[in-house]
N, C-alpha and C positions, 0 to 999 in steps of 0.2 A: 504494500500500500504506500502510495506517495504522500509526502508531507502535506502537499496542497489539498489533499482530500480531507485533512483534519481542520483546515482553517475555517473560522467562522467570523461573523461580524463582531468586532470589538468595540465599535463606537458607542453602544449603549452603556458601557461600564463606566462608573463614576468613582469606583474604589478598587484598590488592588491590595492583596495580601501576598507578600513576597517571601519565599524562602531565601536563605542567604548563601550558604556554602553550595556551590554548584550553579548558582543563579547570578549572584552579584560578584562573587569571587571564587577562586579555587586556590586553596592554600593561602599564600600571601599575595596573590596576583589578582587584580581586578579583571573581570571578564568584559569583553567588548560590548558596548552599547548601554552600560549602566548609567552613565551621566546623561546620555541622550534620552534615556527613558525618564529619568528624574526631571529633566528639562521639559519633556512633553507633559508629564504630570502637572508641573507648575503652570505651563501655558494653558492647559485645559481645565485646571481646577480639580484634578483627580486626586482624591485623598488616598493615602497609602500607609501601610505599616509593614515592617519586617517581622516575620513570625518564624522563630527557630526553636527546634527541640532542644538545643543546647541550654543547659541550666548552669553552666560553670561560671560564665561571665555576667557582669552587671550591664544594663543598657549603656551606662556611661563608658564602660570598657569597650563595648562594641562601637560606640561613637568614635573613640580614639583609634580603634583597630581599622575602621573604615576610612577615617581621615588619613591614616598613614598610607592608604592605598589610593588616595585622591578622590574618595567618595564622601560627599558631605550629606550625611544622614544624622539628624539629631537623636539623642538618647530617647526622647519622648516617642519616637517612631519605631522603637525596637521593643518587641514583645517576646520575651523568652519563656521557656517552660518553667522558669522560676517566678516570673512576674504573673503569668496567667493563673497558677494555683492560688497565689496571694489574692488576686482579684476575685477568683471564684469563691474562695472561702470567706471573704469579707461579708457577703450577704447573710449567710446563715450563722456565722460565728462572730460573737461580740469581741470588741477590743479587750485585751487583757487575758484572752484565752491562752493556756499554756501549750507549748509545742516543743517538739524535738525534731531535729533534722539530720539526715545523712546527705551531705552535699558539700559544695565549695562556696566561694565568696558570693557568687551570683545568687544562690539560694539563701544563704545567710542574710544578705542585705535585703532581699525581697521580703523575707519573713519578719526580721527583727530590726531592720534599719531605722524604722520610725517608732518602734515600741508597740506596734499594734498587737503582735504576739509576744508572749513572755517565754523566754527560753527555760526549759525545765527538763532535767534528766531523771527526776524521781517519779512523777505521775503526770506526764504530759497527756493532754486531751487529744492532740493531733500528732501524728508522725508523718513527715514529708520526706520522701526518699528520692534523691536525684543521683547524678554521677558524682562520685567521691573518690578521687585518686589517692586519697589518704585514709580510706576506710579501714577501721580496725575491728577486731573481734569484739572489743569492749563496746564500741558504738553500735554494732549490729545487735549485741546482746541487749543493750538498753532499748533499742527500737523494738526488738522481738518481744521482750517482756511487756512493754507498754501496749503493743498491739494485742497481745494475749489478754491484757487487763481491760481491753475495751477502747483503746485509743483509735481514733479514726485514721485509716491508712491511706495516704495519698501519694501517687507516683508522679514525678514531673513529666516523664516520657517513657515509652516502652522499648526504646532502642536497646536490643540485647548486646550489640557490639558497637565499638567506636573505631573508625578507620584511623590508623596512624601510619607514620613512615615505616614502622616495623611490621605492620600488618594489623589485623583486627584484634582488638583487646576488649575486655568486658565493658559494657556500657551500663547506663542507669537501669535498664530493664533486667540486667543480670543480678544486680543487687536487690531489686524488688522481687525477683524470682527466688532468691535465697531467703528473703524474709517470708515470702508466701510458703515456701517449703517448711520453714521453721514454725509458722503460726497457723497455717491453713486458711489465711485471710488473703484475698485478692485485693490489690489497691484500686482505688479510683484513679485512673490515669488521665492526666490533663492534656499531654502533648499529642501531636499528630501520630497515627491516623484517627485518634479520637477527635470528636468535633468540638470539645470544650474550649480549647485554646483559640480556635478560629472564631467561635461565637464570642469569646471575650474580646478578641481584636475588633470585631464588627461593632460591639458595644462601645469600645474605647473611641473608635473613629466616628461613631454615630452614623454608620453607613447603612445603605439599603442592601440587604442580602441579595435581592434579585438583580442588583446592578454591581455586585462585587465579584471580582475575578481573582482566583488563587493562581499564582505563578510559581511553579516548582520544577525540580529536576528528578524527583523520585516518584515512581508509581505507588510504592508501598506506604509512603507517609503523606506526601503533598497531595497527590491525586486521590488517594484513598480517603484522606482527611476531608478534602473538598466534597467528595461524594457523600461522606457521612454527615457533613454539615449542610448538605443541600445547596452547594455553591458551584458555580461554573469554574472550570479549570483549564489552564494552559500549561503544557509541558515544554521545557526547553532542553535540548539535547547537549547541554554543556556540563553535565554533572554525572550522576550515577546511571541513569537509564539510557540504554542504547536503542537504536531503531529495531534491532533484533528482539530486545526485551519487549518492546512495544508491540511488535508483530505477534508475539506468542502470549501476550497477557490478556486475560478476560476483562481486566479493568482498563478502561480507555478514557483519556482526557477529552475535553471538548475541542481542543486545538493543540497542535504541535508545531514548534518552530525550531530551526537549527540553533538559534541563539537569540539574545535580546535585540540585535539589530534587525532581524527579520520580524520579530514581534512588534517592535516600534514602527517599522515600515507598514505592517499590516494595520496597526492601530490608527496610523495617520492617513491611510489610503482613502 
């Protein structure tokens, strides 16, 4: 199947939810068409947010990372799988609720940075688990005992592995799987392909879901997440998914582009 057979009318979309790695950049290198896309969004009044399953960095750290690549996206436009759980939990959970976390700076700052949640290793009411490259048996034990005692179990994202230069290493989902094996409790997962994070991003942008486009490079997270959230999706072939993957997948996006330059050209046509 040819790429042009996937192309559809982009003009009605007034909001975009962008994956980052594989869409905006790869490694430490920006991908072609990023700044042209941002300029088009500005000209046309299209609101957008970057939505990533990564829970290790804060939005401010992402702003700095992108700036070092020549991409100007403010922290307020970055929604991580640490930010989304915090927003999701704010509605049913009052300020001052005790919580414990397995994660890194991005998750710690999202949960405890402004004092909304109170850090507690003894009897936390919520346990949030993300990627933690310094996870210890002691931390996992605290989390497991709390979950067994009735603490609400929330996962930032379901990614079982994390791609590194050395190969695939355990991801956030692997730590959650360990806790599930130890407790018998399955977490509420916020990140893609679950729809919760995408719904949170739409709420933050105050966007119309019917006119919101998800742009990603992975069928299993970005496109599956868009489908679960009831959103239109566009796949770019600059990251994980290949044309061969696409050909053999039962899950299909609404549109496919070789990269952002082709997507921008189609949006402006």
